[in-house]
C-alpha positions, 0 to 999 in steps of 0.5 A: 773103391775110395772110402768117402771122407765123414765131417761129422757135425754134432754137439755133445747134448743133442740128442740126435746126434747121440743117436747117430754116435752110437751108430758110429761107435757100434761100428767103429767108423772113422770121422773127423768130429766136428764140435759145433760148440767148442769151434766157431769157425765150424758152425760159421761154415756150418751156416754157411754151407748149408743154409742151417745151424742145425746137427746132426750134420755129415758130409759125405767128400762135401756134401752135407746130411741132415736128419740122424734117420737119414744119417743112420740109414746112410752110414748102416748102409756104407758100414763096408765100405766105409774106414773104421778106426783101429 
């Protein structure tokens, strides 16, 4: 089974984003990092797709997931099938 593509929308000073980042780093999960303050086009895309500008938001094969606790639980439950960084 192919590992899902993960796009993580965040900004550094967001405490909820930091909780998710800690899980990503702990398990060395490969994600595409998208800082909504550095890439305003990404912020517009987030709003267009989800109707929200809140982060963290993890897109899993294009499907958005909000709420840090939901994202962390999903990452932990799926860690064995996710691509890892080197």
